[in-house]
Each structure stands twice: as C-alpha cells, then as structure tokens.
SELODO-515817 format. One record per atom (N, C-alpha, C): x, y, z. Coordinates in steps of 0.1 Angstrom, whole numbers, padded with zeros to 4 digits, always signed. Layout:
BEGIN
XYZ
...
***
This chain:
BEGIN
+1047+0848+0933
+1051+0861+0928
+1064+0866+0935
+1065+0863+0948
+1076+0868+0956
+1088+0859+0956
+1086+0846+0953
+1098+0837+0954
+1110+0841+0945
+1107+0844+0932
+1119+0849+0924
+1126+0862+0929
+1117+0871+0934
+1123+0883+0940
+1132+0880+0952
+1127+0872+0961
+1134+0869+0973
+1147+0862+0970
+1147+0853+0960
+1159+0845+0957
+1169+0855+0951
+1165+0864+0943
+1175+0874+0937
+1180+0883+0948
+1171+0888+0957
+1176+0898+0967
+1185+0891+0977
+1184+0879+0980
+1193+0872+0989
+1208+0872+0984
+1209+0873+0971
+1222+0874+0964
+1228+0888+0963
+1218+0898+0964
+1222+0912+0961
+1225+0920+0973
+1221+0916+0985
+1224+0923+0998
+1220+0937+0997
+1208+0941+0993
+1204+0955+0992
+1200+0960+1006
+1202+0974+1007
+1199+0980+1020
+1187+0989+1018
+1178+0987+1028
+1165+0995+1028
+1164+1003+1040
+1160+1015+1039
+1157+1025+1050
+1143+1024+1054
+1140+1023+1067
+1127+1024+1072
+1126+1037+1080
+1118+1047+1076
+1118+1060+1082
+1112+1060+1096
+1103+1050+1099
+1096+1050+1112
+1101+1038+1120
+1113+1039+1126
+1120+1028+1132
+1113+1023+1145
+1105+1030+1151
+1098+1025+1164
+1085+1019+1161
+1080+1019+1149
+1066+1014+1147
+1067+0999+1148
+1058+0993+1155
+1058+0978+1157
+1057+0970+1144
+1049+0975+1134
+1048+0968+1122
+1061+0968+1114
+1068+0980+1115
+1082+0981+1109
+1091+0972+1115
+1091+0971+1129
+1100+0963+1136
+1098+0948+1133
+1086+0944+1132
+1083+0930+1128
+1088+0927+1115
+1085+0935+1105
+1089+0933+1091
+1105+0933+1090
+1111+0943+1096
+1125+0944+1095
+1132+0932+1101
+1127+0928+1113
+1133+0916+1120
+1132+0904+1111
+1121+0902+1104
+1119+0891+1095
+1128+0892+1083
+1129+0903+1077
+1138+0905+1065
+1152+0902+1069
+1157+0907+1080
+1170+0905+1085
+1173+0890+1088
+1163+0884+1095
+1165+0870+1099
+1165+0861+1087
+1157+0864+1077
+1157+0855+1065
+1167+0859+1055
+1175+0869+1057
+1187+0872+1049
+1182+0878+1035
+1171+0885+1035
+1166+0890+1022
+1171+0904+1020
+1171+0913+1030
+1175+0927+1029
+1183+0931+1042
+1191+0941+1040
+1197+0947+1052
+1189+0960+1056
+1182+0959+1067
+1174+0971+1071
+1182+0981+1079
+1178+0994+1077
+1183+1005+1085
+1170+1010+1092
+1170+1011+1105
+1159+1017+1113
+1163+1031+1117
+1155+1041+1113
+1157+1055+1117
+1150+1058+1130
+1157+1065+1139
+1152+1070+1151
+1162+1069+1162
+1158+1072+1174
+1166+1072+1186
+1168+1057+1190
+1181+1052+1190
+1183+1037+1193
+1176+1033+1206
+1177+1041+1216
+1171+1037+1229
+1155+1035+1227
+1149+1044+1220
+1135+1043+1218
+1131+1031+1209
+1140+1029+1199
+1138+1017+1190
+1139+1004+1198
+1149+1003+1206
+1151+0991+1214
+1139+0989+1224
+1135+1000+1230
+1124+0999+1239
+1111+0994+1232
+1108+0999+1220
+1097+0995+1212
+1098+0981+1208
+1110+0976+1204
+1112+0963+1200
+1110+0953+1212
+1115+0957+1224
+1113+0948+1235
+1098+0947+1239
+1091+0958+1237
+1077+0958+1240
+1068+0949+1231
+1073+0947+1219
+1065+0938+1210
+1073+0926+1207
+1085+0924+1214
+1092+0911+1214
+1097+0908+1200
+1102+0918+1193
+1109+0915+1180
+1124+0918+1181
+1132+0908+1178
+1147+0910+1180
+1152+0919+1169
+1159+0930+1173
+1165+0939+1164
+1180+0942+1167
+1186+0933+1175
+1200+0935+1179
+1210+0936+1168
+1207+0929+1157
+1216+0929+1145
+1213+0939+1135
+1203+0947+1137
+1198+0957+1127
+1205+0970+1130
+1210+0977+1120
+1216+0990+1123
+1205+1001+1125
+1207+1009+1135
+1199+1020+1139
+1206+1033+1136
+1200+1042+1130
+1206+1055+1127
+1197+1066+1132
+1203+1074+1141
+1196+1085+1147
+1199+1098+1139
+1189+1104+1132
+1191+1116+1125
+1196+1128+1133
+1194+1127+1146
+1199+1138+1155
+1213+1136+1160
+1219+1124+1157
+1232+1121+1162
+1239+1113+1151
+1242+1119+1140
+1248+1112+1128
+1261+1118+1125
+1271+1109+1124
+1285+1114+1122
+1286+1121+1109
+1279+1117+1099
+1281+1123+1085
+1271+1134+1082
+1265+1140+1093
+1255+1150+1091
+1260+1162+1083
+1272+1167+1086
+1277+1179+1079
+1278+1177+1064
+1283+1165+1061
+1284+1162+1046
+1270+1161+1040
+1261+1156+1047
+1247+1154+1042
+1241+1168+1040
+1243+1177+1050
+1237+1191+1049
+1243+1198+1037
+1256+1197+1034
+1262+1203+1023
+1256+1198+1010
+1254+1185+1009
+1249+1179+0997
+1234+1183+0995
+1227+1183+1006
+1213+1187+1004
+1212+1202+1000
+1220+1210+1006
+1220+1225+1003
+1223+1226+0988
+1232+1218+0983
+1235+1219+0968
+1223+1215+0960
+1217+1204+0964
+1205+1199+0957
+1193+1209+0957
+1192+1217+0968
+1181+1226+0970
+1185+1240+0968
+1196+1242+0961
+1202+1255+0958
+1191+1266+0954
+1191+1277+0961
+1181+1287+0958
+1168+1285+0964
+1165+1273+0970
+1152+1270+0976
+1153+1268+0991
+1164+1262+0996
+1167+1260+1010
+1181+1263+1013
+1183+1271+1024
+1197+1274+1027
+1202+1263+1037
+1215+1264+1041
+1221+1254+1050
+1213+1252+1063
+1209+1263+1069
+1201+1261+1081
+1188+1254+1079
+1181+1257+1068
+1168+1251+1065
+1170+1236+1063
+1181+1232+1056
+1184+1218+1053
+1187+1211+1066
+1195+1217+1074
+1199+1211+1087
+1186+1208+1095
+1177+1217+1095
+1164+1215+1102
+1156+1204+1096
+1155+1204+1083
+1147+1194+1076
+1153+1180+1079
+1166+1179+1080
+1172+1166+1082
+1170+1160+1096
+1164+1168+1105
+1160+1162+1118
+1148+1153+1116
+1141+1154+1105
+1130+1146+1102
+1134+1133+1094
+1129+1122+1098
+1134+1109+1092
+1131+1108+1078
+1120+1114+1073
+1117+1113+1059
+1127+1120+1050
+1132+1132+1054
+1142+1138+1046
+1156+1131+1049
+1159+1128+1061
+1171+1121+1064
+1173+1108+1056
+1162+1100+1057
+1163+1087+1050
+1164+1089+1035
+1157+1099+1029
+1158+1101+1015
+1172+1105+1011
+1179+1113+1020
+1193+1117+1017
+1202+1105+1018
+1200+1095+1027
+1208+1083+1027
+1207+1076+1014
+1196+1075+1008
+1194+1069+0994
+1201+1078+0984
+1199+1091+0984
+1205+1100+0975
+1220+1099+0974
+1226+1097+0986
+1241+1097+0987
+1246+1083+0986
+1238+1073+0983
+1243+1060+0980
+1246+1052+0993
+1242+1056+1004
+1244+1049+1017
+1233+1039+1019
+1223+1039+1012
+1212+1029+1012
+1207+1028+0998
+1200+1017+0995
+1196+1015+0981
+1181+1019+0978
+1173+1019+0989
+1159+1022+0987
+1153+1026+1000
+1141+1031+1000
+1134+1036+1012
+1119+1032+1012
+1114+1028+1024
+1100+1026+1025
+1095+1034+1037
+1085+1042+1035
+1080+1050+1046
+1065+1051+1045
+1058+1058+1054
+1044+1060+1053
+1036+1053+1063
+1042+1045+1072
+1034+1038+1082
+1027+1048+1091
+1034+1060+1093
+1027+1071+1101
+1028+1084+1093
+1037+1085+1083
+1037+1097+1075
+1026+1096+1064
+1022+1108+1060
+1013+1109+1048
+1020+1106+1035
+1013+1102+1025
+1019+1100+1012
+1027+1113+1007
+1021+1124+1010
+1028+1137+1006
+1041+1138+1013
+1042+1134+1025
+1055+1135+1033
+1065+1125+1029
+1061+1115+1022
+1070+1105+1016
+1075+1110+1002
+1065+1115+0995
+1068+1118+0981
+1076+1131+0979
+1073+1141+0988
+1079+1154+0987
+1094+1154+0988
+1100+1147+0998
+1115+1147+0998
+1121+1139+0986
+1113+1129+0982
+1118+1121+0970
+1119+1130+0958
+1108+1138+0956
+1108+1148+0944
+1119+1158+0945
+1122+1163+0957
+1131+1174+0959
+1146+1169+0958
+1148+1156+0963
+1162+1152+0965
+1166+1140+0955
+1157+1131+0953
+1160+1120+0944
+1157+1124+0929
+1146+1131+0928
+1141+1137+0915
+1137+1126+0905
+1132+1131+0894
+1126+1121+0884
+1137+1116+0875
+1135+1104+0871
+1144+1097+0862
+1145+1104+0848
+1156+1105+0842
+1157+1111+0828
+1146+1105+0819
+1139+1114+0813
+1128+1110+0804
+1114+1110+0811
+1114+1111+0824
+1102+1112+0832
+1099+1126+0836
+1087+1131+0834
+1083+1144+0838
+1075+1145+0851
+1069+1133+0855
+1061+1133+0867
+1064+1120+0875
+1060+1120+0887
+1060+1108+0895
+1046+1103+0896
+1044+1091+0893
+1030+1085+0894
+1031+1072+0902
+1020+1065+0903
+1019+1053+0911
+1011+1042+0904
+1013+1030+0908
+1004+1019+0904
+1003+1009+0915
+0992+1001+0914
+0990+0990+0923
+0991+0977+0915
+0997+0967+0920
+0997+0954+0915
+0986+0946+0922
+0977+0941+0915
+0966+0933+0921
+0968+0918+0917
+0967+0909+0927
+0969+0895+0924
+0959+0887+0933
+0955+0876+0927
+0947+0866+0935
+0950+0852+0929
+0949+0842+0938
+0952+0828+0933
+0940+0822+0926
+0942+0815+0916
+0932+0808+0908
+0936+0794+0907
+0928+0785+0901
+0931+0771+0899
+0943+0770+0889
+0943+0780+0880
+0954+0780+0870
+0967+0787+0873
+0967+0793+0886
+0979+0800+0890
+0975+0814+0895
+0984+0824+0894
+0981+0837+0899
+0975+0846+0888
+0964+0853+0891
+0958+0862+0882
+0963+0876+0886
+0969+0884+0877
+0976+0896+0880
+0973+0907+0871
+0971+0919+0877
+0968+0931+0869
+0976+0943+0875
+0978+0953+0867
+0984+0966+0872
+0974+0977+0870
+0973+0986+0879
+0963+0997+0879
+0970+1010+0882
+0968+1021+0874
+0975+1034+0877
+0966+1045+0872
+0967+1057+0876
+0974+1061+0888
+0964+1062+0899
+0966+1055+0910
+0955+1054+0921
+0959+1062+0933
+0970+1069+0933
+0974+1075+0946
+0981+1089+0945
+0986+1093+0933
+0995+1105+0933
+0988+1116+0925
+0986+1115+0912
+0981+1126+0904
+0966+1127+0904
+0962+1138+0908
+0947+1140+0910
+0939+1140+0897
+0943+1148+0888
+0936+1149+0875
+0946+1151+0864
+0953+1140+0860
+0964+1142+0850
+0958+1146+0836
+0966+1154+0829
+0962+1157+0815
+0966+1146+0806
+0963+1148+0793
+0965+1137+0783
+0980+1133+0782
+0989+1143+0783
+1003+1139+0782
+1007+1131+0795
+1002+1135+0806
+1006+1129+0819
+0999+1115+0819
+0987+1113+0814
+0981+1100+0813
+0989+1091+0804
+0994+1096+0793
+1003+1087+0784
+1016+1083+0792
+1022+1092+0799
+1034+1089+0807
+1030+1078+0818
+1019+1080+0825
+1015+1071+0835
+1013+1057+0829
+1007+1057+0817
+1005+1044+0810
+1018+1037+0807
+1028+1044+0802
+1041+1039+0799
+1048+1034+0812
+1047+1042+0822
+1054+1038+0835
+1047+1026+0841
+1034+1025+0840
+1027+1014+0846
+1029+1001+0838
+1031+1002+0825
+1034+0991+0817
+1048+0986+0821
+1057+0996+0823
+1071+0992+0827
+1071+0985+0840
+1063+0990+0850
+1062+0983+0863
+1056+0969+0862
+1046+0968+0853
+1040+0955+0851
+1050+0945+0846
+1059+0949+0838
+1069+0939+0832
+1078+0934+0844
+1080+0942+0854
+1089+0938+0865
+1082+0927+0873
+1069+0926+0871
+1061+0915+0878
+1057+0904+0868
+1064+0903+0857
+1062+0893+0847
+1048+0894+0841
+1042+0906+0841
+1030+0908+0834
+1033+0913+0820
+1029+0907+0809
+1031+0911+0796
+1020+0922+0793
+1023+0935+0793
+1013+0945+0794
+1005+0947+0781
+0992+0948+0783
+0982+0952+0773
+0974+0963+0780
+0976+0975+0775
+0972+0987+0783
+0959+0992+0778
+0949+0994+0787
+0936+1000+0784
+0935+1013+0791
+0933+1024+0784
+0930+1037+0790
+0915+1038+0792
+0911+1039+0805
+0897+1037+0808
+0889+1050+0808
+0876+1049+0805
+0867+1060+0805
+0852+1054+0806
+0843+1064+0807
+0829+1059+0806
+0824+1058+0791
+0833+1059+0782
+0831+1058+0768
+0840+1048+0761
+0835+1041+0751
+0843+1032+0744
+0844+1037+0729
+0856+1042+0726
+0859+1045+0712
+0848+1054+0705
+0845+1065+0713
+0836+1075+0707
+0821+1073+0711
+0818+1063+0719
+0804+1061+0723
+0798+1072+0732
+0807+1079+0739
+0803+1090+0748
+0811+1102+0745
+0806+1113+0750
+0812+1126+0748
+0816+1133+0761
+0825+1143+0760
+0828+1151+0771
+0843+1153+0772
+0847+1163+0781
+0861+1167+0782
+0870+1155+0787
+0865+1148+0797
+0872+1137+0802
+0874+1126+0792
+0864+1124+0784
+0866+1114+0773
+0876+1119+0763
+0876+1131+0759
+0886+1137+0750
+0900+1135+0755
+0901+1138+0768
+0915+1137+0775
+0920+1122+0773
+0912+1113+0776
+0916+1099+0775
+0919+1095+0761
+0911+1099+0752
+0913+1096+0738
+0926+1102+0732
+0929+1115+0736
+0941+1121+0732
+0953+1114+0738
+0952+1110+0750
+0963+1102+0756
+0966+1089+0749
+0955+1083+0745
+0957+1070+0737
+0963+1073+0723
+0959+1084+0717
+0966+1088+0704
+0980+1091+0706
+0984+1097+0717
+0998+1100+0719
+1006+1087+0721
+1000+1078+0728
+1006+1065+0730
+1009+1057+0717
+0998+1057+0709
+0999+1050+0696
+1010+1056+0687
+1013+1069+0689
+1023+1076+0681
+1037+1073+0685
+1038+1067+0697
+1051+1063+0702
+1056+1049+0697
+1069+1047+0698
+1074+1034+0694
+1073+1024+0706
+1061+1019+0709
+1058+1011+0721
+1061+0996+0718
+1065+0989+0728
+1067+0975+0727
+1055+0967+0734
+1044+0974+0735
+1032+0968+0741
+1020+0975+0734
+1009+0967+0733
+0997+0973+0727
+0990+0982+0738
+0983+0993+0733
+0976+1002+0741
+0964+1007+0733
+0953+1009+0740
+0941+1014+0733
+0932+1022+0743
+0924+1031+0737
+0915+1038+0745
+0908+1049+0736
+0897+1055+0741
+0892+1052+0754
+0883+1040+0754
+0884+1032+0765
+0876+1020+0767
+0869+1020+0780
+0856+1015+0780
+0850+1012+0792
+0856+1000+0798
+0855+0998+0812
+0861+0987+0818
+0856+0974+0812
+0843+0973+0810
+0837+0960+0805
+0843+0956+0792
+0844+0967+0783
+0850+0964+0770
+0865+0961+0770
+0872+0967+0780
+0886+0964+0782
+0888+0950+0787
+0879+0945+0796
+0882+0933+0803
+0875+0920+0797
+0863+0922+0793
+0855+0910+0789
+0856+0908+0773
+0860+0896+0769
+0861+0893+0755
+0847+0893+0748
+0837+0890+0756
+0823+0890+0750
+0819+0904+0747
+0820+0913+0757
+0817+0927+0755
+0825+0933+0744
+0838+0930+0744
+0847+0936+0734
+0843+0933+0720
+0837+0921+0718
+0833+0918+0704
+0822+0927+0699
+0814+0932+0708
+0803+0941+0705
+0808+0956+0704
+0815+0960+0715
+0819+0974+0716
+0831+0978+0709
+0841+0969+0708
+0854+0973+0702
+0860+0961+0694
+0853+0956+0684
+0858+0944+0677
+0872+0945+0670
+0876+0958+0667
+0888+0960+0660
+0900+0963+0669
+0897+0964+0682
+0908+0967+0692
+0917+0956+0695
+0930+0959+0695
+0940+0949+0699
+0941+0946+0714
+0934+0955+0721
+0935+0954+0736
+0922+0950+0742
+0911+0955+0737
+0898+0952+0743
+0895+0937+0745
+0890+0934+0757
+0887+0920+0760
+0899+0913+0766
+0911+0918+0765
+0922+0911+0771
+0932+0921+0778
+0928+0932+0782
+0937+0942+0789
+0941+0936+0803
+0953+0939+0807
+0958+0936+0820
+0964+0947+0828
+0965+0959+0821
+0970+0971+0827
+0959+0982+0824
+0954+0987+0835
+0943+0996+0835
+0947+1010+0839
+0945+1020+0831
+0949+1034+0834
+0936+1042+0836
+0935+1048+0848
+0923+1055+0851
+0924+1070+0847
+0913+1076+0845
+0913+1090+0840
+0917+1100+0851
+0915+1096+0864
+0918+1105+0875
+0919+1097+0888
+0923+1104+0898
+0926+1096+0911
+0913+1091+0917
+0902+1098+0915
+0889+1093+0921
+0886+1079+0915
+0886+1078+0902
+0883+1065+0896
+0894+1055+0900
+0906+1059+0900
+0917+1049+0903
+0916+1044+0917
+0915+1053+0926
+0915+1048+0940
+0902+1040+0943
+0891+1044+0938
+0879+1036+0940
+0880+1023+0933
+0885+1023+0921
+0886+1011+0912
+0894+1000+0919
+0906+1004+0923
+0915+0993+0929
+0909+0988+0942
+0903+0996+0950
+0897+0992+0962
+0885+0983+0960
+0877+0986+0950
+0866+0976+0947
+0871+0963+0943
+0882+0962+0935
+0888+0950+0931
+0893+0943+0943
+0900+0950+0952
+0906+0944+0964
+0895+0939+0974
+0885+0946+0976
+0875+0943+0987
+0864+0933+0981
+0859+0936+0969
+0848+0927+0964
+0854+0916+0955
+0865+0918+0949
+0871+0908+0940
+0880+0899+0947
+0884+0901+0959
+0893+0892+0966
+0907+0893+0962
+0911+0904+0956
+0925+0906+0952
+0934+0911+0963
+0946+0907+0963
+0956+0913+0972
+0962+0925+0964
+0963+0937+0970
+0967+0949+0964
+0981+0953+0969
+0991+0955+0961
+1004+0959+0965
+1007+0973+0960
+1009+0982+0968
+1012+0996+0964
+1008+1006+0975
+1009+1019+0972
+1012+1024+0959
+1027+1022+0956
+1030+1018+0944
+1044+1017+0939
+1047+1029+0931
+1056+1037+0936
+1060+1050+0930
+1068+1048+0917
+1065+1055+0907
+1071+1054+0894
+1077+1067+0889
+1088+1066+0882
+1094+1078+0876
+1105+1084+0884
+1109+1078+0896
+1119+1084+0904
+1133+1078+0900
+1143+1085+0904
+1157+1080+0901
+1161+1068+0910
+1154+1066+0921
+1157+1055+0930
+1144+1050+0936
+1143+1038+0941
+1131+1032+0946
+1127+1038+0960
+1117+1046+0960
+1111+1052+0972
+1097+1048+0972
+1092+1041+0982
+1078+1037+0982
+1071+1041+0995
+1058+1042+0994
+1049+1046+1004
+1040+1035+1009
+1038+1035+1022
+1029+1025+1028
+1015+1031+1031
+1005+1023+1032
+0993+1028+1037
+0994+1029+1052
+0988+1039+1058
+0989+1041+1073
+0981+1029+1080
+0973+1023+1072
+0965+1011+1078
+0972+0998+1075
+0984+0998+1071
+0991+0986+1067
+0994+0977+1079
+0996+0964+1077
+1000+0955+1087
+1015+0950+1084
+1021+0943+1094
+1035+0939+1092
+1038+0931+1080
+1028+0922+1076
+1030+0914+1064
+1031+0923+1052
+1022+0933+1051
+1022+0942+1040
+1035+0950+1039
+1041+0954+1051
+1054+0961+1051
+1065+0951+1046
+1065+0939+1050
+1074+0929+1046
+1074+0927+1031
+1062+0926+1025
+1060+0924+1011
+1064+0937+1003
+1060+0948+1008
+1063+0961+1001
+1078+0964+1001
+1085+0959+1012
+1099+0960+1012
+1106+0952+1001
+1101+0940+0999
+1107+0932+0989
+1104+0938+0975
+1092+0943+0973
+1089+0949+0960
+1098+0961+0958
+1099+0970+0968
+1107+0982+0967
+1122+0979+0963
+1128+0969+0970
+1142+0966+0967
+1143+0959+0953
+1133+0951+0949
+1134+0944+0936
+1132+0954+0925
+1128+0966+0927
+1126+0975+0916
+1138+0983+0912
+1149+0981+0919
+1162+0988+0916
+1167+0983+0902
***
C-alpha cells in the first residue's frame, strides 16, 4: 500500500509540519522520513528543547528545520494574514496570542504555502487539531463539513484486503445531508488508496426491515446519494452482514448493487463508527490508518494520542500523499 506513495513523494519533495516537535515518536518518525528522502519535515518548538529531546532518545535531527513559534521572523506577516482570515472574530492581539500555540502556528504555515501539510495530535486533542484547520484552512469548495475516515487493511494470501470506514472520529450525529456528504468524501478517499468504492450506508435495518428515526435518516441519505451523478454504486440502509456477506445479501437484499460486496462503510453516527472500526482492528486483525480528515482545502491530519512512531511515519506519508 505504501510503496507507490513513497515512490511518488520522493519525487515531489513535499513539506510536512509536525506541531509537537519534542515528542519522541515525532522525532523518530521525522528522522526516518528525512533520512529516507520521503518528506521534508518541519519540527515546531524551541530548538534547544527539540535538540535535547532528540539527544535523549538518540534520533538525529541535525538536518531537520526547527521553527520556534515564539521567535519567527515572519510572525508579523502571519498575524496580519490570520487577522484577515478571522475578521470580526479575532483581532490582531488575539491572533498573535493564538499563534504562540503550535497548532495555530503550524496551520498558518500551511495556509500561507510555507508547508504543504500538517500532522498533529500526538499530545493535542482532535478538537485542537481540527479547530485551527476549520478556522484557517477552511472547507474545500463544494464541501459543507469536515469528516473523517479510516482505511483498514490486512494481508491475505491473495494480497491486501482493504476497506474504508467513515465517519469514526469527527461528526457526532450527522443528519441525512451530512451522511451523504460523508459517503461521497469517504469514497473519494478510498479511491486515493486504489479502492474501487462500493458504498454501504449502515443501519440496524436492511431496506425497510426495521423502523425508527435513525433508520429514516440513513435511508434518506441513501436516496440523496442515488439522486446524484455518482461514479460509484451506493445503497442503504443496509445491515453490516447484508452489506458484507454475499450469502446474507442474497436473502436480505437480492436486488442491491452493493449488498454482499461493499468495501466502503458509512456509519449512522460516531458511536457506531468508532466502535465498528476498533472491533475490526482488534478482533479482525486489521491495521487502521486514520483518522484521515476530509473536506479541507489542504491536508491536515490528526494522530491518536496513543500512537507509536511507526504510525506517525505512516500517517505522515498518507497525509502528504493526499495533496
């Protein structure tokens, strides 16, 4: 999965910002990315503190650029740009104060074209990574919301088995329109990973077998999708077994173009999504990559605070490859 991405990135020389420059996991991943010539990392923080942390964990960072938000030559220009972006919501003094924080500072580096993408969240919460992105990077034209998906993969005798699941991390209880947008964005992300999307909108009901508001929401989202000029099949509402198993699909949804062969799964809310991908990860033996943020004008991604250095390395590659 990663080999084609790495080969392409080595030719593109993309620049990635790490908001937590002193974190040992970040230092290990950044050192590896720099050494292998995959990406150009920027480490945010006090250079003396970054170097001390690097020495403590024995990861060479001598050739990696370190940027201190508290001592940055272009700060005045950045403050003016951020004040313009936050016009009416944050004045110059508030923007200058916010830019002391690496999540806002790093996001502005991307916004101003001084970096191509950002990866944060090793110590920040998801909200602290997403909020500056929403305020400064903003949503891509045509997108109304930011959503997320996970790519799940495991090796089989026939190659890699891969699926996309959304939204598992951002939207708590999306409405029908938001679910339809999440489905489109997750299908779009799936294509970036060479998954030919077949989208199932999941529920505890299959095509009318159950009743309730949450079923109606999923059904209406599916109807909205089918009314669009899609280049991928989508159907719902479908129970997971009907979406995944060809045998069950023959009984529960024999007319569906998706049932029994879905590879993109859209959950009705964050409870189902977060539980679902973690069950697949822990019981199914899948490796889960994400959350991959969708709908933004530039690639900004969030790490799990429980991540390890290898996950940082892989999420860095994914983030840069999504440009």
